[in-house]
N, C-alpha and C positions, 0 to 999 in steps of 0.2 A: 468392578463390582457395580451390579445394578441396584439402584435404591427404588424401592417400591413401597408405596403407601397403600394401606388397606383401610377402608373406611366402612365400618359397620357397627351397629349398636349391639350385636350379638357377641358377647365376650368369649364364648366358646370357639368362635371362629379363629381368634388369634391363636389359641392353643392348637387348633387343628392345622392352621397354616404352618406354624412352627414344627409341628410333628412331620407333616408331609414334605416340607422342604428343609428338613434338618441337615441333610447331606450338603446342599447347596450353600446353607448358612454357614456350616463348619468350614467349608472350602472357600468362603468369601466370594461366592458368586452372586449371592442375593443378600441384600440388607433390607429388612422390613421395618416399616414405621407404622404404628396402629393409631387410628383415631375412631372416636365413637359416634361422630356425626359430622355434618359438613362444616360447621363452625370451628369444632375442634381441629378438623383437618386443615383449614386455612391457617389457624394458629401455628400448628405443627409444621406446616410448609415454610413459615418464616424461621422456625427454629431448626429446620433441617434442609438446608440448600442442597441442590443437586438431585432432587427427586426426579426420577425418570419417568414413571408411570404411576397412575392412581386406579386401584380397583375399589369400586364404590357400589354400595347397596343404594336402593331408591328410598325406601321407607324408614326414615330415622327422625328422632326428635330434634327440635331446634332448627335444624337446616337439612332438607332432604337432599338425596343424591342428584336430582335433576337441577335443583337450585345451585348445588355446588358445581355442577358442569358449567352453568352460565358464569359463575364466579371465576372458575379456572380459565375459561375461555378469555375472560377480560384481563385477568391478573398474570396468568402463567400460561400463555398460548403454546409453549413448547412442551408442556407436560401432556402426554397423551393418557386418555382415560378409558377404562372398560367398566361398563355397568355389570355388576354381579347380583342379580335380583331374582326373587320368586315371581316378580310381576313381569312375566314375559309376553304379555299381550302386545299386538301390533301397535297399538296406540303409544304405550310407553317406550317401545323400541324406536318409533318414529321421532317422538319428542327427544329422546336421548341422542339419537344420531344428529338431529337438527341442532342440538346444543353442543356438538362437538365430540361426542363419544366415538372412540375408534372402533369399539366392538362391544358386543352384548352377550353375556353368558347368563343362562337361567340356573337358579337353584332347584333341587339339590346339586351341589357342584360336582362335576366330573372332573377330577384333578388332572387327568391326562389332557382333557381339552383345555383346562385353565393353563396348564404349562405351556401347550403349543401357542395358546393365544398371548400369553405373557411374552414368550419369546418373539412372536411376530410383532407385537406392539413395541417391545424394547428395540428391535432391529429398526423399526420405522422411526422411532424417536431419535435413535443414534444417527440414522441417515440424515434426518432434518438438522441435527446439531453439526454434523460434518459439513453439510451443504453451507450453513450459516457461517461456520468457521472458515470454510474456503473463500466465501464472499468477503469476509472480514480481512483475511490474509491477502486477497487479491487487491482489495482497496488500499492496504498498507503497502503492498508491492508497488502499486501505481505511483506512490509518493517517492519512491526510491529509484524506479526504473522507467526509462522513456517508453512512450507508448509504442514506438516502432520496435523496440526490443520485445515488448510484450506480444505484439502481433507476430513477430518472428517465432517466439516461444510457443505460440498456439498453433503453429503449422503442423500438419500431420507428419512430416518427415523431420521434425525438429531434432529428435534423438540422433538420428543417423547422420544429420548434417551439422551437429553441434560445433564441430571444429573446422567447418568449411569457411572460406573467406572469398571476398571479391574485391576486384579493382574497380574503384569508382572515381568519378570527377566531382569535386565538391570545393567548398571553401571551409577553412578552419579559423576560428577566431579565439583569441585568448584575451580575457579581460581582467585586470588586476587592480585591486583597490590600493592606491599609493599610500605609503606611510602607515599602513595598518599594522604591520608587524611591531613597530615601535610602540604603538598605542596598546597592543595586547600585552606588552611586557609589564605595564604598570596599572592595568585595569583588571578587575575581577572577571573570572571566565564567563559568568552569566551575563554580564554587561557586553562583553566582547561578542558572544554568540548572538545576542539581541541586535546589537548594531549591524553585524555582518549579515544576518538574515534579512534586515531591513533593506540593505544594499542589494542583496542577491535578489530578493523579491522584485524590485524595480528592473533589474537587469534581465531576469528570466521572462518577465512580461513582454519586454520588447524583443527578446530573441524569439519567443514563441509567436509574437505578432507577425514576424517575418518567416514563419514556418521553419525556424531553426531547431536543431535538437540539442539538448543539454546533454553533453557527453559526460561531464563530471565536474565536481567542485574540488579544487585543489587548493587547501588552505583559504587564502582570501582571494583566490582567483577562480574564474569560470572558464571552462573550455566548451565551446559549441561548434557544431558541424551544420553546414547548410548544403543541401543537395537540390537537384531539380533545376528548372529554368531560372535564369538570372541569379544563381546562388551567390556570386560575387556581390552583385548589387544589393541583394537583400541583406547580406552580411554587413556591408557598409551602412545601409539604412539603420540596421539594428544598432551598430556601433555608435552612429551619430545620436540616436535616440537615447542610448544608454548614457553617453556623456552628458546630454542635456538633463536627464533625470537626476543623475548623480550631483551634478553641479547645482541643482535646485535644493538639495538637502542643506539644512541649516548647519552652522558650526556646532561642534559638540562641546557644551560647557563643561569646565572643569577637566578637560582632556587635552591640555596644552593648546587650547583653541583649535582642536583638529577640524579641518574642513575636508570632507571626502572628495577625492579626485579618482579618476581612473586612467590607466594607460592600457592601450589596446594594439595587439598585433593581428594582422590578417593575412593570410596566404591561401591562394586558390591554386588547384592542380590536381594530380592524381594521387590517390592514397589507397591503402588496403583497409578494408572494413570486414570485422568478423570478431569472433570470441577469442580473447587472448587469456591465456591462464592454464590451469590444470583441469582437464576433463576428468581425470581419475579422482581428484579430491573434490570435484564439483565446485571449484573457486574460479569463476570466470568473469571477465569484464568485456562487455560488448562495446568495442571502441574502434577508432581509426588510428593507423600508424603509418609512418613513411616520412620521406624528406619533407614533404609539404607541411605535415604536423610540426616536425621539428623546427622548420624555418618560421612557422607562425609564432612558436613559442619564443624563439630568439628575437624576433621582431618586436614582440611585447617586452622582452627584457630590455631592448634598446630604446623603447618608447619612454618619453617623459610625461609628467602630468598633462592630462588632457590632449595627448597625442594619439591619433589613430594611424599607425604605420602600415604602409603596404610596400611591396617591392615594385621594381620597375614594370615587370611583366603584368602585374595586376593594374598598375596605373594605365598602361596602354589600353587595357580592356575597358576602363571606366572614365578616362580623362574628359569625355564629352558629357558625362553625367554628373561628375563631382568635381568640386574645385579643390586642388591639391597644391602643396608647395614642395619643391625639391629640397631635401635635407642633405644632399650629397651621398657620399658612399661610406659605408661602414663595414668593418671586418667582423666576421662571424666564426664560431668555433666550427671546425670541420668543414669550412668552406674555403676552397683554394683562392677564390677571387672575391674581392669586396663587393657588396651589393649596393646598388643605388636605391635609395628609399624615399618615399614621399609621405608627408602628413596629410591626411584628408581634413580639410577645413570645413566644408559644407557641401 
């Protein structure tokens, strides 16, 4: 239902408007609010939120229509105004348009013309609101979805390729906050969320500093993906920075003297990238899957506090750039042979 304010000191106009638009009023297409001058209009705007358009006369006591236009432009820029006045000279029209009027109708009123003008103005007002809502939703979406996903979604062939996937070379990193599950059992949810967001904020900054992609948050863990040149080196640089940042956080008082630490697993290799989920129900997750991802997760499970665990294949690629220690072999679920793993020291 469109909400329309009529501002005019001629009281018989209210009766005329209600008569001419009685069908639309009964069918809840239009709702009218009436004011006798500009000052009264501003007060009633506060009392009646959601006004879409204002139809205003020019010559009125206390506050005229042209002054009202200026006030509306400052206080309610989304509300579109149409001047309805007997003063249809070019000077008044120019002043009205310069002060933000969307259109100008002269008296006596041609109600067919008024109806067309109202519909045109309402359409314009709604388009503006839709655009602003889309901007707001897009800004919210950017808080939840990685920029690479948004760029993919904005492509012209997005709908037709929604379930396509590709094989990529990259590095996956899992970062877990050690011992946090135990803390969460005895701490109020709001405190838990605040603490975790503080730690995540430090982690995400370091991942983004190395052009990593935040794939998802999993409880008290972060999954990140690195693509492009030196993706393994950049992942390890991010991991070292995260460890240093988290180690710099103070002990948490009254929480069993909790001191945040991280355990990190990193694996480089081939993986499948694409939308995983149900296209029919439009519930999708743009992510990576494959043995490389599974191995990185299990390396993180095997890592202890402050350890950054990589497999032997990754060690061979970075041994000249990073100092590592051999931790021996470990057995992993669904792996026929034990893996030799290394802890990245610096």
